N, CA, C and O atoms as a Tinker XYZ file with bonds, in Angstrom:
   352  protein
     1  N     33.842000   -4.110000  104.055000    73     2
     2  CA    34.690000   -3.599000  102.989000    64     1     3
     3  C     35.890000   -4.541000  102.849000    63     2     4     5
     4  O     36.468000   -4.983000  103.842000    81     3
     5  N     36.247000   -4.835000  101.615000    73     3     6
     6  CA    37.337000   -5.774000  101.356000    64     5     7
     7  C     38.669000   -5.261000  101.902000    63     6     8     9
     8  O     39.534000   -6.054000  102.275000    81     7
     9  N     38.835000   -3.942000  101.951000    73     7    10
    10  CA    40.079000   -3.404000  102.505000    64     9    11
    11  C     40.235000   -3.778000  103.969000    63    10    12    13
    12  O     41.354000   -3.960000  104.447000    81    11
    13  N     39.127000   -3.895000  104.684000    73    11    14
    14  CA    39.188000   -4.321000  106.085000    64    13    15
    15  C     39.717000   -5.750000  106.184000    63    14    16    17
    16  O     40.517000   -6.063000  107.066000    81    15
    17  N     39.268000   -6.611000  105.276000    73    15    18
    18  CA    39.746000   -7.996000  105.262000    64    17    19
    19  C     41.242000   -8.056000  104.977000    63    18    20    21
    20  O     41.979000   -8.797000  105.628000    81    19
    21  N     41.677000   -7.280000  104.010000    73    19    22
    22  CA    43.092000   -7.273000  103.649000    64    21    23
    23  C     43.923000   -6.710000  104.796000    63    22    24    25
    24  O     44.969000   -7.261000  105.141000    81    23
    25  N     43.458000   -5.618000  105.382000    73    23    26
    26  CA    44.197000   -5.039000  106.506000    64    25    27
    27  C     44.334000   -6.052000  107.638000    63    26    28    29
    28  O     45.423000   -6.226000  108.185000    81    27
    29  N     43.245000   -6.718000  107.991000    73    27    30
    30  CA    43.286000   -7.703000  109.076000    64    29    31
    31  C     44.251000   -8.843000  108.737000    63    30    32    33
    32  O     45.006000   -9.297000  109.597000    81    31
    33  N     44.226000   -9.299000  107.496000    73    31    34
    34  CA    45.131000  -10.364000  107.065000    64    33    35
    35  C     46.588000   -9.937000  107.213000    63    34    36    37
    36  O     47.404000  -10.663000  107.781000    81    35
    37  N     46.908000   -8.742000  106.692000    73    35    38
    38  CA    48.283000   -8.256000  106.750000    64    37    39
    39  C     48.726000   -7.950000  108.176000    63    38    40    41
    40  O     49.881000   -8.182000  108.531000    81    39
    41  N     47.831000   -7.440000  108.977000    73    39    42
    42  CA    48.141000   -7.144000  110.381000    64    41    43
    43  C     48.425000   -8.443000  111.140000    63    42    44    45
    44  O     49.396000   -8.530000  111.891000    81    43
    45  N     47.566000   -9.454000  110.937000    73    43    46
    46  CA    47.761000  -10.736000  111.613000    64    45    47
    47  C     49.037000  -11.441000  111.160000    63    46    48    49
    48  O     49.648000  -12.185000  111.927000    81    47
    49  N     49.436000  -11.203000  109.912000    73    47    50
    50  CA    50.658000  -11.800000  109.383000    64    49    51
    51  C     51.904000  -11.012000  109.792000    63    50    52    53
    52  O     53.026000  -11.429000  109.507000    81    51
    53  N     51.705000   -9.877000  110.457000    73    51    54
    54  CA    52.833000   -9.058000  110.903000    64    53    55
    55  C     53.476000   -8.241000  109.790000    63    54    56    57
    56  O     54.628000   -7.827000  109.914000    81    55
    57  N     52.750000   -8.008000  108.714000    73    55    58
    58  CA    53.302000   -7.289000  107.567000    64    57    59
    59  C     53.049000   -5.792000  107.654000    63    58    60    61
    60  O     53.859000   -4.997000  107.177000    81    59
    61  N     51.951000   -5.405000  108.247000    73    59    62
    62  CA    51.666000   -3.984000  108.448000    64    61    63
    63  C     51.361000   -3.774000  109.924000    63    62    64    65
    64  O     50.761000   -4.629000  110.575000    81    63
    65  N     51.778000   -2.638000  110.437000    73    63    66
    66  CA    51.625000   -2.385000  111.871000    64    65    67
    67  C     50.338000   -1.671000  112.225000    63    66    68    69
    68  O     49.741000   -1.931000  113.270000    81    67
    69  N     49.905000   -0.758000  111.342000    73    67    70
    70  CA    48.753000    0.071000  111.679000    64    69    71
    71  C     48.111000    0.618000  110.404000    63    70    72    73
    72  O     48.578000    0.356000  109.295000    81    71
    73  N     47.041000    1.374000  110.580000    73    71    74
    74  CA    46.327000    1.935000  109.434000    64    73    75
    75  C     47.216000    2.853000  108.596000    63    74    76    77
    76  O     47.120000    2.870000  107.369000    81    75
    77  N     48.071000    3.605000  109.258000    73    75    78
    78  CA    48.915000    4.563000  108.539000    64    77    79
    79  C     49.885000    3.857000  107.600000    63    78    80    81
    80  O     50.041000    4.269000  106.450000    81    79
    81  N     50.534000    2.807000  108.072000    73    79    82
    82  CA    51.468000    2.093000  107.198000    64    81    83
    83  C     50.721000    1.330000  106.103000    63    82    84    85
    84  O     51.224000    1.209000  104.986000    81    83
    85  N     49.548000    0.822000  106.403000    73    83    86
    86  CA    48.730000    0.165000  105.382000    64    85    87
    87  C     48.365000    1.168000  104.287000    63    86    88    89
    88  O     48.452000    0.855000  103.099000    81    87
    89  N     47.960000    2.365000  104.687000    73    87    90
    90  CA    47.580000    3.408000  103.731000    64    89    91
    91  C     48.732000    3.789000  102.813000    63    90    92    93
    92  O     48.551000    3.915000  101.602000    81    91
    93  N     49.902000    3.969000  103.382000    73    91    94
    94  CA    51.036000    4.429000  102.577000    64    93    95
    95  C     51.697000    3.294000  101.803000    63    94    96    97
    96  O     51.993000    3.446000  100.618000    81    95
    97  N     51.929000    2.168000  102.451000    73    95    98
    98  CA    52.676000    1.077000  101.819000    64    97    99
    99  C     51.847000    0.252000  100.838000    63    98   100   101
   100  O     52.377000   -0.213000   99.829000    81    99
   101  N     50.574000    0.066000  101.112000    73    99   102
   102  CA    49.758000   -0.828000  100.290000    64   101   103
   103  C     48.701000   -0.115000   99.447000    63   102   104   105
   104  O     48.313000   -0.610000   98.389000    81   103
   105  N     48.239000    1.034000   99.908000    73   103   106
   106  CA    47.214000    1.752000   99.156000    64   105   107
   107  C     47.800000    2.896000   98.332000    63   106   108   109
   108  O     47.178000    3.364000   97.379000    81   107
   109  N     48.996000    3.341000   98.703000    73   107   110
   110  CA    49.670000    4.379000   97.935000    64   109   111
   111  C     49.175000    5.780000   98.189000    63   110   112   113
   112  O     49.336000    6.661000   97.344000    81   111
   113  N     48.579000    5.998000   99.333000    73   111   114
   114  CA    48.049000    7.331000   99.664000    64   113   115
   115  C     48.597000    7.796000  101.008000    63   114   116   117
   116  O     49.491000    7.171000  101.579000    81   115
   117  N     48.055000    8.885000  101.497000    73   115   118
   118  CA    48.507000    9.470000  102.756000    64   117   119
   119  C     48.219000    8.532000  103.922000    63   118   120   121
   120  O     47.403000    7.618000  103.795000    81   119
   121  N     48.881000    8.748000  105.054000    73   119   122
   122  CA    48.699000    7.866000  106.212000    64   121   123
   123  C     47.254000    7.778000  106.719000    63   122   124   125
   124  O     46.913000    6.807000  107.396000    81   123
   125  N     46.422000    8.728000  106.423000    73   123   126
   126  CA    45.046000    8.718000  106.937000    64   125   127
   127  C     44.008000    8.296000  105.889000    63   126   128   129
   128  O     42.808000    8.353000  106.156000    81   127
   129  N     44.448000    7.881000  104.723000    73   127   130
   130  CA    43.514000    7.519000  103.652000    64   129   131
   131  C     42.601000    6.358000  104.045000    63   130   132   133
   132  O     41.391000    6.429000  103.834000    81   131
   133  N     43.159000    5.307000  104.606000    73   131   134
   134  CA    42.340000    4.158000  105.006000    64   133   135
   135  C     41.325000    4.567000  106.074000    63   134   136   137
   136  O     40.172000    4.138000  106.028000    81   135
   137  N     41.741000    5.385000  107.028000    73   135   138
   138  CA    40.810000    5.887000  108.046000    64   137   139
   139  C     39.692000    6.706000  107.408000    63   138   140   141
   140  O     38.530000    6.583000  107.795000    81   139
   141  N     40.042000    7.538000  106.433000    73   139   142
   142  CA    39.039000    8.324000  105.712000    64   141   143
   143  C     38.016000    7.415000  105.042000    63   142   144   145
   144  O     36.813000    7.660000  105.140000    81   143
   145  N     38.476000    6.378000  104.369000    73   143   146
   146  CA    37.554000    5.451000  103.703000    64   145   147
   147  C     36.622000    4.782000  104.703000    63   146   148   149
   148  O     35.423000    4.653000  104.454000    81   147
   149  N     37.167000    4.363000  105.819000    73   147   150
   150  CA    36.365000    3.671000  106.827000    64   149   151
   151  C     35.338000    4.607000  107.455000    63   150   152   153
   152  O     34.190000    4.212000  107.659000    81   151
   153  N     35.723000    5.812000  107.758000    73   151   154
   154  CA    34.813000    6.746000  108.433000    64   153   155
   155  C     33.759000    7.334000  107.492000    63   154   156   157
   156  O     32.617000    7.553000  107.898000    81   155
   157  N     34.135000    7.586000  106.251000    73   155   158
   158  CA    33.219000    8.247000  105.327000    64   157   159
   159  C     32.362000    7.270000  104.536000    63   158   160   161
   160  O     31.310000    7.642000  104.016000    81   159
   161  N     32.804000    6.029000  104.445000    73   159   162
   162  CA    32.084000    5.068000  103.623000    64   161   163
   163  C     32.350000    5.254000  102.139000    63   162   164   165
   164  O     31.671000    4.657000  101.303000    81   163
   165  N     33.337000    6.080000  101.810000    73   163   166
   166  CA    33.682000    6.323000  100.405000    64   165   167
   167  C     34.282000    5.072000   99.781000    63   166   168   169
   168  O     34.853000    4.225000  100.469000    81   167
   169  N     34.142000    4.975000   98.463000    73   167   170
   170  CA    34.741000    3.859000   97.739000    64   169   171
   171  C     36.227000    4.113000   97.552000    63   170   172   173
   172  O     36.635000    5.249000   97.309000    81   171
   173  N     37.049000    3.061000   97.662000    73   171   174
   174  CA    38.477000    3.248000   97.400000    64   173   175
   175  C     38.699000    3.616000   95.934000    63   174   176   177
   176  O     37.940000    3.196000   95.060000    81   175
   177  N     39.714000    4.382000   95.679000    73   175   178
   178  CA    40.008000    4.787000   94.305000    64   177   179
   179  C     40.464000    3.583000   93.488000    63   178   180   181
   180  O     40.915000    2.574000   94.031000    81   179
   181  N     40.337000    3.714000   92.196000    73   179   182
   182  CA    40.795000    2.669000   91.289000    64   181   183
   183  C     42.300000    2.473000   91.439000    63   182   184   185
   184  O     42.786000    1.342000   91.459000    81   183
   185  N     43.025000    3.564000   91.542000    73   183   186
   186  CA    44.476000    3.499000   91.730000    64   185   187
   187  C     44.840000    2.715000   92.988000    63   186   188   189
   188  O     45.769000    1.908000   92.985000    81   187
   189  N     44.104000    2.963000   94.047000    73   187   190
   190  CA    44.321000    2.272000   95.320000    64   189   191
   191  C     44.099000    0.770000   95.159000    63   190   192   193
   192  O     44.910000   -0.031000   95.625000    81   191
   193  N     43.006000    0.386000   94.505000    73   191   194
   194  CA    42.694000   -1.037000   94.315000    64   193   195
   195  C     43.760000   -1.727000   93.474000    63   194   196   197
   196  O     44.181000   -2.840000   93.788000    81   195
   197  N     44.194000   -1.067000   92.411000    73   195   198
   198  CA    45.212000   -1.661000   91.552000    64   197   199
   199  C     46.542000   -1.826000   92.268000    63   198   200   201
   200  O     47.196000   -2.861000   92.141000    81   199
   201  N     46.938000   -0.818000   93.013000    73   199   202
   202  CA    48.197000   -0.911000   93.766000    64   201   203
   203  C     48.130000   -2.035000   94.782000    63   202   204   205
   204  O     49.075000   -2.812000   94.912000    81   203
   205  N     47.028000   -2.128000   95.498000    73   203   206
   206  CA    46.880000   -3.166000   96.508000    64   205   207
   207  C     46.895000   -4.549000   95.864000    63   206   208   209
   208  O     47.557000   -5.454000   96.372000    81   207
   209  N     46.180000   -4.726000   94.761000    73   207   210
   210  CA    46.162000   -6.025000   94.077000    64   209   211
   211  C     47.559000   -6.414000   93.614000    63   210   212   213
   212  O     47.950000   -7.575000   93.731000    81   211
   213  N     48.314000   -5.452000   93.089000    73   211   214
   214  CA    49.669000   -5.752000   92.636000    64   213   215
   215  C     50.588000   -6.116000   93.802000    63   214   216   217
   216  O     51.403000   -7.031000   93.684000    81   215
   217  N     50.463000   -5.414000   94.919000    73   215   218
   218  CA    51.270000   -5.734000   96.096000    64   217   219
   219  C     50.975000   -7.140000   96.594000    63   218   220   221
   220  O     51.890000   -7.906000   96.897000    81   219
   221  N     49.696000   -7.474000   96.676000    73   219   222
   222  CA    49.315000   -8.805000   97.154000    64   221   223
   223  C     49.760000   -9.891000   96.188000    63   222   224   225
   224  O     50.214000  -10.953000   96.614000    81   223
   225  N     49.633000   -9.635000   94.888000    73   223   226
   226  CA    50.064000  -10.636000   93.913000    64   225   227
   227  C     51.568000  -10.842000   93.981000    63   226   228   229
   228  O     52.045000  -11.971000   93.860000    81   227
   229  N     52.315000   -9.773000   94.173000    73   227   230
   230  CA    53.768000   -9.897000   94.334000    64   229   231
   231  C     54.099000  -10.764000   95.541000    63   230   232   233
   232  O     55.004000  -11.597000   95.491000    81   231
   233  N     53.359000  -10.559000   96.622000    73   231   234
   234  CA    53.587000  -11.355000   97.828000    64   233   235
   235  C     53.264000  -12.824000   97.569000    63   234   236   237
   236  O     53.980000  -13.708000   98.037000    81   235
   237  N     52.205000  -13.085000   96.835000    73   235   238
   238  CA    51.813000  -14.464000   96.532000    64   237   239
   239  C     52.843000  -15.133000   95.634000    63   238   240   241
   240  O     53.061000  -16.341000   95.729000    81   239
   241  N     53.470000  -14.362000   94.772000    73   239   242
   242  CA    54.439000  -14.913000   93.823000    64   241   243
   243  C     55.809000  -15.192000   94.435000    63   242   244   245
   244  O     56.606000  -15.939000   93.867000    81   243
   245  N     56.078000  -14.599000   95.579000    73   243   246
   246  CA    57.386000  -14.804000   96.201000    64   245   247
   247  C     57.517000  -16.245000   96.676000    63   246   248   249
   248  O     56.680000  -16.733000   97.435000    81   247
   249  N     58.538000  -16.902000   96.241000    73   247   250
   250  CA    58.727000  -18.318000   96.572000    64   249   251
   251  C     59.049000  -18.514000   98.052000    63   250   252   253
   252  O     58.636000  -19.511000   98.645000    81   251
   253  N     59.771000  -17.591000   98.645000    73   251   254
   254  CA    60.199000  -17.753000  100.028000    64   253   255
   255  C     59.223000  -17.145000  101.020000    63   254   256   257
   256  O     59.561000  -16.965000  102.190000    81   255
   257  N     58.035000  -16.829000  100.573000    73   255   258
   258  CA    57.054000  -16.172000  101.434000    64   257   259
   259  C     56.574000  -17.100000  102.542000    63   258   260   261
   260  O     56.353000  -18.289000  102.312000    81   259
   261  N     56.413000  -16.556000  103.744000    73   259   262
   262  CA    55.869000  -17.307000  104.863000    64   261   263
   263  C     54.356000  -17.181000  104.936000    63   262   264   265
   264  O     53.725000  -17.770000  105.814000    81   263
   265  N     53.768000  -16.420000  104.022000    73   263   266
   266  CA    52.327000  -16.213000  104.036000    64   265   267
   267  C     51.606000  -17.403000  103.434000    63   266   268   269
   268  O     52.198000  -18.202000  102.708000    81   267
   269  N     50.346000  -17.511000  103.735000    73   267   270
   270  CA    49.492000  -18.499000  103.091000    64   269   271
   271  C     49.206000  -17.977000  101.687000    63   270   272   273
   272  O     48.327000  -17.136000  101.500000    81   271
   273  N     49.949000  -18.475000  100.706000    73   271   274
   274  CA    49.841000  -17.964000   99.341000    64   273   275
   275  C     48.448000  -18.104000   98.776000    63   274   276   277
   276  O     48.024000  -17.279000   97.966000    81   275
   277  N     47.730000  -19.124000   99.183000    73   275   278
   278  CA    46.382000  -19.299000   98.679000    64   277   279
   279  C     45.504000  -18.126000   99.109000    63   278   280   281
   280  O     44.768000  -17.571000   98.294000    81   279
   281  N     45.578000  -17.753000  100.364000    73   279   282
   282  CA    44.762000  -16.660000  100.884000    64   281   283
   283  C     45.142000  -15.320000  100.264000    63   282   284   285
   284  O     44.269000  -14.564000   99.837000    81   283
   285  N     46.422000  -15.025000  100.213000    73   283   286
   286  CA    46.859000  -13.738000   99.668000    64   285   287
   287  C     46.557000  -13.669000   98.167000    63   286   288   289
   288  O     46.210000  -12.603000   97.657000    81   287
   289  N     46.683000  -14.775000   97.468000    73   287   290
   290  CA    46.348000  -14.812000   96.050000    64   289   291
   291  C     44.863000  -14.592000   95.811000    63   290   292   293
   292  O     44.473000  -13.906000   94.866000    81   291
   293  N     44.033000  -15.179000   96.674000    73   291   294
   294  CA    42.584000  -14.990000   96.558000    64   293   295
   295  C     42.203000  -13.538000   96.810000    63   294   296   297
   296  O     41.356000  -12.982000   96.111000    81   295
   297  N     42.825000  -12.932000   97.801000    73   295   298
   298  CA    42.552000  -11.517000   98.069000    64   297   299
   299  C     42.960000  -10.654000   96.884000    63   298   300   301
   300  O     42.231000   -9.736000   96.507000    81   299
   301  N     44.111000  -10.937000   96.297000    73   299   302
   302  CA    44.574000  -10.170000   95.140000    64   301   303
   303  C     43.575000  -10.278000   93.991000    63   302   304   305
   304  O     43.264000   -9.280000   93.342000    81   303
   305  N     43.073000  -11.480000   93.738000    73   303   306
   306  CA    42.111000  -11.678000   92.646000    64   305   307
   307  C     40.798000  -10.957000   92.921000    63   306   308   309
   308  O     40.213000  -10.367000   92.013000    81   307
   309  N     40.333000  -11.000000   94.165000    73   307   310
   310  CA    39.079000  -10.313000   94.510000    64   309   311
   311  C     39.210000   -8.809000   94.302000    63   310   312   313
   312  O     38.300000   -8.168000   93.776000    81   311
   313  N     40.327000   -8.256000   94.709000    73   311   314
   314  CA    40.528000   -6.815000   94.571000    64   313   315
   315  C     40.667000   -6.435000   93.102000    63   314   316   317
   316  O     40.110000   -5.426000   92.669000    81   315
   317  N     41.399000   -7.224000   92.337000    73   315   318
   318  CA    41.556000   -6.926000   90.912000    64   317   319
   319  C     40.212000   -7.017000   90.198000    63   318   320   321
   320  O     39.934000   -6.220000   89.302000    81   319
   321  N     39.388000   -7.966000   90.579000    73   319   322
   322  CA    38.053000   -8.084000   89.988000    64   321   323
   323  C     37.240000   -6.827000   90.248000    63   322   324   325
   324  O     36.575000   -6.321000   89.344000    81   323
   325  N     37.287000   -6.323000   91.464000    73   323   326
   326  CA    36.556000   -5.089000   91.783000    64   325   327
   327  C     37.081000   -3.910000   90.981000    63   326   328   329
   328  O     36.307000   -3.068000   90.526000    81   327
   329  N     38.389000   -3.850000   90.811000    73   327   330
   330  CA    38.972000   -2.766000   90.035000    64   329   331
   331  C     38.528000   -2.842000   88.583000    63   330   332   333
   332  O     38.196000   -1.819000   87.984000    81   331
   333  N     38.516000   -4.033000   88.015000    73   331   334
   334  CA    38.120000   -4.186000   86.613000    64   333   335
   335  C     36.645000   -3.869000   86.411000    63   334   336   337
   336  O     36.271000   -3.308000   85.382000    81   335
   337  N     35.809000   -4.219000   87.371000    73   335   338
   338  CA    34.385000   -3.891000   87.289000    64   337   339
   339  C     34.200000   -2.380000   87.264000    63   338   340   341
   340  O     33.325000   -1.876000   86.560000    81   339
   341  N     34.996000   -1.670000   88.007000    73   339   342
   342  CA    34.903000   -0.209000   88.033000    64   341   343
   343  C     35.302000    0.419000   86.708000    63   342   344   345
   344  O     34.916000    1.552000   86.421000    81   343
   345  N     36.071000   -0.304000   85.893000    73   343   346
   346  CA    36.535000    0.222000   84.606000    64   345   347
   347  C     35.498000    0.101000   83.507000    63   346   348   349
   348  O     35.696000    0.630000   82.413000    81   347
   349  N     34.413000   -0.572000   83.770000    73   347   350
   350  CA    33.386000   -0.756000   82.729000    64   349   351
   351  C     32.777000    0.553000   82.318000    63   350   352
   352  O     31.900000    0.581000   81.455000    81   351
């Protein structure tokens, strides 16, 4: 699941500490939402994908960012693509 890739990236970069903060800060849902998705195999909501893509794009756009902008930008584009496909 792409959310696993994003979580691992943000965790390794020291931006998110755990699943709960990832769920609330980046997905916009309750602290256990990411755990629910992982355990149930449910698809992330469209709202969740859009919020995450916007957060990642904001991070990529920051000039003073210490992140690898190429990687975070690629993740943002992949997530936005999935969100747009769901809108068909």
